[in-house]
C-alpha positions in Angstrom: 47.4 -69.2 91.5 48.8 -72.1 93.8 46.4 -72.7 96.9 46.2 -76.3 98.9 42.8 -77.4 100.4 43.3 -78.1 104.3 40.2 -80.3 105.8 40.5 -80.7 109.8 38.3 -82.2 112.6 38.2 -79.8 115.4 36.9 -80.6 119.1 34.3 -78.6 119.6 36.0 -76.8 122.4 38.9 -76.0 119.7 36.3 -74.7 117.3 36.2 -71.0 118.3 40.0 -70.2 117.7 40.6 -72.3 115.0 38.2 -70.5 113.4 39.4 -67.3 114.5 42.4 -68.4 113.6 41.4 -69.4 109.9 38.9 -66.4 109.2 41.7 -63.6 110.7 44.2 -64.9 107.8 43.9 -62.7 104.1 45.6 -65.9 103.2 42.7 -68.3 103.8 39.6 -68.5 101.4 36.5 -70.3 101.4 35.9 -71.4 104.7 33.2 -73.4 105.9 33.0 -74.6 109.9 30.1 -77.3 110.1 29.1 -77.7 113.6 29.2 -81.3 114.7 29.4 -82.6 111.1 32.4 -84.7 111.6 32.2 -88.5 112.8 35.9 -90.8 113.4 36.9 -88.6 115.0 33.9 -86.7 116.1 34.3 -83.2 116.2 33.6 -80.2 114.1 34.3 -80.3 110.3 36.1 -77.4 109.0 37.3 -77.2 106.0 39.1 -74.1 103.9 41.8 -72.9 100.5 44.7 -71.4 101.9 47.3 -70.1 99.2 50.0 -71.8 99.2 52.6 -68.9 100.3 50.7 -68.9 103.8 49.9 -72.4 104.5 53.1 -73.2 106.7 52.4 -70.7 108.9 48.7 -71.8 108.9 49.2 -75.2 109.7 51.7 -74.1 112.1 48.6 -72.6 114.2 46.6 -75.7 113.9 49.2 -78.0 115.1 49.7 -75.5 118.4 46.1 -75.9 118.8 47.0 -79.6 118.7 43.9 -80.4 116.1 46.1 -82.6 114.4 46.7 -84.4 117.9 43.2 -84.2 119.0 41.5 -84.3 115.9 42.6 -84.6 112.2 43.9 -82.2 109.5 44.2 -83.3 106.1 45.5 -81.5 103.2 45.3 -81.6 99.5 46.7 -80.0 96.3 44.3 -77.9 94.3 45.0 -78.4 90.6 42.7 -75.9 89.2 40.6 -72.8 91.2 38.9 -70.1 89.3 39.5 -66.9 92.2 38.2 -63.5 92.9 40.2 -60.8 93.3 40.2 -60.9 97.1 42.8 -64.1 96.3 44.2 -62.2 93.4 45.3 -59.8 96.0 46.1 -61.7 98.6 48.4 -63.2 96.4 50.3 -60.1 95.2 50.7 -59.2 99.1 52.6 -62.9 99.5 55.4 -61.3 97.1 58.1 -64.2 96.6 56.9 -65.9 99.6 54.0 -66.6 97.5 56.3 -69.9 95.8 57.2 -71.2 98.8 56.8 -74.9 99.6 54.4 -76.4 102.1 57.1 -78.7 104.0 54.2 -80.7 105.3 53.4 -81.8 101.5 57.2 -81.9 101.1 58.1 -84.3 104.4 54.7 -86.5 103.5 56.2 -86.7 99.7 59.1 -88.0 101.2 58.1 -90.4 104.1 55.5 -91.6 100.7 59.1 -92.8 99.2 60.1 -94.3 102.4 57.7 -97.2 102.8 59.3 -100.2 102.2 57.2 -102.9 100.6 58.1 -106.0 98.9 58.1 -104.5 95.8 60.9 -102.4 96.7 63.2 -105.2 97.2 62.0 -106.6 94.1 62.6 -103.1 92.1 66.3 -103.1 92.9 67.0 -106.9 92.2 64.9 -106.4 88.6 67.3 -103.0 88.3 70.5 -104.7 89.5 69.9 -107.4 87.0 69.2 -104.8 84.2 72.6 -103.4 84.9 74.4 -106.9 84.6 73.1 -107.4 81.2 74.2 -103.7 80.4 78.0 -104.2 81.7 78.5 -107.5 80.4 77.2 -106.3 76.9 78.8 -102.6 77.1 75.1 -101.2 76.7 74.7 -97.9 78.0 71.2 -97.7 77.4 70.5 -100.5 79.9 72.5 -99.0 82.2 70.5 -95.8 81.9 67.1 -98.4 82.4 68.6 -99.6 85.5 69.2 -96.3 87.2 65.5 -94.8 86.6 64.1 -98.7 87.6 65.9 -98.7 91.1 64.0 -97.5 94.0 66.8 -96.6 96.4 66.8 -93.1 95.7 63.8 -92.5 97.8 65.3 -94.6 100.4 68.0 -92.2 100.4 66.0 -89.2 100.9 64.0 -90.4 103.4 67.5 -91.0 105.8 68.7 -87.5 104.5 64.8 -86.2 106.1 65.7 -88.7 109.3 69.0 -87.1 109.4 67.4 -83.5 109.6 64.5 -83.9 111.7 66.5 -86.0 114.3 63.9 -89.0 113.7 66.2 -92.1 114.5 63.8 -94.5 113.6 63.4 -92.9 110.1 67.6 -93.0 109.7 67.2 -97.2 110.8 64.7 -98.4 108.8 66.1 -96.6 105.9 69.4 -97.5 106.2 68.5 -101.0 107.1 66.1 -100.9 103.6 69.0 -99.9 101.5 71.7 -102.4 103.1 69.1 -105.5 102.9 68.1 -104.3 99.7 71.4 -103.9 97.9 72.9 -107.0 100.0 70.3 -109.2 98.1 70.6 -107.4 95.0 74.1 -107.8 95.0 73.6 -111.9 96.1 70.7 -112.7 93.7 72.8 -110.2 90.3 76.4 -112.3 91.0 74.4 -115.7 90.7 72.9 -113.7 87.4 76.3 -113.1 86.6 77.9 -116.5 87.3 75.4 -117.9 85.1 76.2 -115.9 82.2 80.2 -116.9 82.8 79.3 -120.1 82.6 77.3 -120.2 79.6 79.7 -117.5 77.7 77.2 -115.2 76.9 79.1 -112.0 77.7 80.1 -110.2 74.8 83.2 -111.0 72.6 84.5 -107.1 73.6 83.6 -107.8 77.7 85.8 -111.1 77.4 88.8 -109.5 75.6 88.6 -107.1 78.1 87.1 -103.8 76.5 84.6 -103.0 79.4 84.3 -98.7 78.7 81.0 -98.7 80.9 82.4 -101.1 83.5 85.4 -99.2 83.8 83.3 -95.8 84.3 81.3 -97.5 87.6 84.5 -98.9 88.9 86.6 -96.4 88.9 85.5 -93.6 91.6 87.3 -90.5 91.3 86.7 -86.5 92.3 84.0 -86.3 89.7 82.3 -89.2 91.4 81.7 -87.0 94.5 81.0 -83.9 92.5 78.3 -85.4 90.7 76.5 -87.2 93.6 76.7 -83.9 95.9 75.0 -81.9 92.8 72.1 -84.9 92.4 71.5 -84.4 96.0 71.2 -80.9 95.8 68.7 -81.0 92.8 67.0 -84.0 94.3 66.1 -82.1 97.4 65.3 -78.9 95.2 63.2 -81.1 92.9 61.1 -82.7 95.6 60.5 -79.5 97.2 58.8 -77.8 93.8 57.8 -81.3 92.9 59.4 -81.2 89.7 59.3 -84.4 88.9 61.4 -84.5 85.0 64.4 -82.9 87.5 63.6 -85.8 89.4 63.9 -87.7 86.5 67.2 -86.7 85.8 68.7 -87.3 89.5 68.0 -91.1 88.8 69.8 -91.4 85.8 72.7 -89.1 87.5 73.6 -91.0 90.7 75.9 -94.5 90.4 74.0 -96.5 93.0 72.4 -99.8 91.3 74.7 -100.2 88.4 77.8 -99.5 91.3 76.1 -102.9 93.1 75.5 -104.6 89.9 79.5 -104.1 88.9 80.4 -105.4 92.0 78.7 -108.9 91.1 79.5 -108.7 87.6 83.0 -108.2 88.1 83.1 -110.5 91.5 81.5 -113.5 89.3 84.8 -112.9 86.5 87.6 -112.9 89.2 87.9 -109.1 88.7 88.7 -108.5 92.4 89.9 -104.8 92.1 87.2 -103.3 89.8 85.0 -105.1 92.4 86.6 -103.1 94.9 86.4 -99.6 93.4 82.4 -100.8 92.5 81.8 -101.0 96.1 84.1 -97.5 97.1 81.8 -96.2 94.1 78.3 -97.2 95.7 79.4 -96.1 99.3 80.6 -92.7 98.3 77.1 -91.9 96.6 74.7 -93.4 99.1 76.8 -91.5 101.9 77.3 -88.2 99.8 73.4 -87.8 98.8 72.2 -88.4 102.1 74.9 -85.6 103.6 73.8 -83.3 100.6 70.2 -84.2 101.0 69.4 -83.5 104.8 72.0 -80.5 104.4 69.9 -79.2 101.8 66.5 -79.4 103.6 68.0 -77.4 106.1 69.7 -74.7 104.1 66.3 -74.4 101.8 64.0 -74.1 105.1 66.5 -70.9 106.5 66.1 -69.7 103.1 62.5 -69.5 102.8 62.4 -68.6 106.8 64.8 -65.2 105.4 62.3 -64.7 102.9 59.1 -65.1 104.6 61.0 -62.3 107.2 62.0 -60.1 104.4 58.3 -60.0 103.4 56.7 -59.6 106.6 55.1 -63.0 107.1 56.6 -66.4 108.7 57.1 -69.4 106.1 
């Protein structure tokens, strides 16, 4: 049975109301209240386990009391629990809602991907270089490797969350990181591609114009749009359900880093139409992923609210 552990530091004047809120829910287990036990911030320590299907309602109640503002609230996943009959009965009463995502966890997961440390730009550049090697050697394996290494999807989904939440700061920081990172990647990869051309290191097939890998990347069409849209939906669903394997599939389906690499390689070899096609491919993928990601987040929330109303609870 899925549950989360909630730890809160509660101002003494709110502890009674928080205890009543948590103790009155059949989906809250193992409630512990310790008066005056917390420091920095000072207050009463409150801890409990909550069935995930009811977590959104419980956490909303704690926020309504402003415990997250005047004190603190920490959420932790519970990997294993030996539950009794009370928790099993509560889980059955939740019905379909027992599988509802905890939106605070989902957003925290997305926000953690939206932190743009120097390593974010390093991974982008390295992924671009790997992609360039894959293009000049016609190696699809290296293109897939570049897709997996590239961290740009984290920034894309953070921008999607920003649009969904109306958070301009998140949108601005995400788009800035994407633009700066991709421009840096294209510049460094261009220098690398010029070295490859200067020393004649490209494959003979690539030199003769046999470029199946780059032709696939620099030829945007209806399927480019379709794959990006489908990947955007799967990416958001896999994030809400914490399915790593499905998210990995998204990484190797979206032509962002390979398109950036193709822009550089095509420019270095004077293939201007191919460079233009790769640029269109890159812009289409990023735009569609952001738009579909924001819509999928809103769509999932709406579905779970309807499920909650149908089950007589609130997601």
